[in-house]
C-alpha positions in Angstrom: 73.3 234.7 184.9 71.4 234.2 188.2 72.2 235.4 191.7 71.7 232.8 194.4 72.1 233.2 198.1 73.8 230.6 200.2 75.9 229.8 203.3 79.5 228.6 203.4 79.5 225.4 205.5 83.3 224.9 205.5 85.3 222.2 203.9 84.7 223.7 200.4 80.9 223.4 200.7 78.3 226.1 199.9 74.7 225.4 200.8 72.2 227.4 198.6 69.2 228.8 200.4 66.8 227.6 197.7 66.7 224.4 195.8 67.8 224.8 192.2 68.2 222.3 189.4 71.8 222.6 188.2 73.9 220.2 186.2 76.7 218.3 187.8 80.2 219.9 187.6 78.7 223.3 186.6 81.4 226.0 186.8 80.2 228.9 189.1 81.6 232.2 190.4 81.3 232.8 194.1 81.2 236.4 195.3 81.9 236.9 199.0 80.4 240.0 200.5 82.4 242.2 202.8 79.3 243.0 204.9 76.2 241.1 206.0 73.8 243.7 204.5 72.4 242.1 201.4 70.9 245.4 200.2 74.3 247.1 200.3 75.9 244.1 198.5 73.4 244.3 195.7 74.0 248.1 195.5 77.8 247.4 195.2 77.3 244.8 192.5 74.9 247.0 190.5 77.5 249.9 190.7 80.3 247.6 189.5 78.2 246.2 186.6 77.2 249.8 185.6 80.9 250.7 185.4 81.7 247.6 183.3 78.9 248.2 180.9 79.7 251.9 180.5 83.2 250.9 179.3 81.6 248.6 176.7 78.8 250.8 175.5 80.5 254.3 175.6 83.0 254.0 172.7 83.5 255.4 169.3 82.0 252.4 167.5 78.7 253.0 169.3 78.5 256.5 167.8 77.7 255.0 164.4 74.6 253.3 166.0 73.5 256.5 167.6 73.6 258.3 164.2 71.7 255.4 162.6 68.9 255.6 165.2 
């Protein structure tokens, strides 16, 4: 997964800030920030990802691996 910055141009068009080589008809996920501060947005995304991974990693099945290590 890559994070790319861009600008919404209207009429369902998003212009990326950098040129990237992507295949035609590639499915993407667009995240619309609630603020203009890119640092704050990245902090929010990191926090959300940490919460999601904690749910995956902190479970009873992982205890077996901890004992193994």
